[in-house]
C-alpha angles and dihedrals in degrees: 000000000000118000115242110242111243116240111241117210131201124231089271093052097255119140111253123231123221094270092049091047088055090055091048092051092051090052090051091049090051091047090052092047095049092043091057093045103044110010132242097287091063095041109118130176092229090057091048094052093043088056090061096036095251139108136257088252088064091050091055092055088068107026131028090215143341092279090060090055090047090051090052089052089049090053091052089051090052089055089055089049094060096079089060088075088073090069089060101038097084094048130234099247100110133072091277093052097103091049090052089050088055090050089052092052089049091051093046091049092053090047090051093048091049092055101023100133098046094042091053091050092045092053095043093052091044090053090049088059103258103157097209094051091044090055090047092053093045092050091051096045094048090066089069099027093062092054092045091051091057089053092053092047091051091050091049091050087055092048093243095117127040117252087233088077105089108218096222094046091047094050092046090050090053092053090047091053094054094041093050097044101047095067089054097056094113093049091048090051091050088055089062102260113141119248095258095047096091093046095049096042094050090047091055092045092051095044096049095042095049100038106023090228 
């Protein structure tokens, strides 16, 4: 089945043609690059447009402000998160379950590294109460939470997990663990933990919490 192409709109609500989409994408690439290099506090529209050889007036044709560009980048990151569900779809109940949990952690880590700067900003703004960024984070996390909830429910039906563990809360806690720990990899390494310690520990925590095995 072919995927329906999403309609991209400008800041004024007009549908963008292919050439305008190209300009918008270049602005987003510049935003992502500068965000990674200098952080959100130093991110200025004039610097973004200078990066692509354009002007602030051009930026405002596509985004009402920097946050609008950051939200667009967060949406792109969410699209790249969707394939991670495949690591959960077959379940982790069999003998290879722990190995598949490790593969999920590897895939999530790569996803995080590919979108590190925008994910950190998305989460920070969400925690500060920004409704748009909170909705963006919830939309992204629900992709994985729904699959994790099914794993918990199956484990409870098989009497491997107590019914006191609410499936949604458990799944949300698992996402929180991996999101919180990944940014602290360097600090964990400085404390003497080997490079693979975080990966293996998180895999075991996820596997046991979601399957009861």
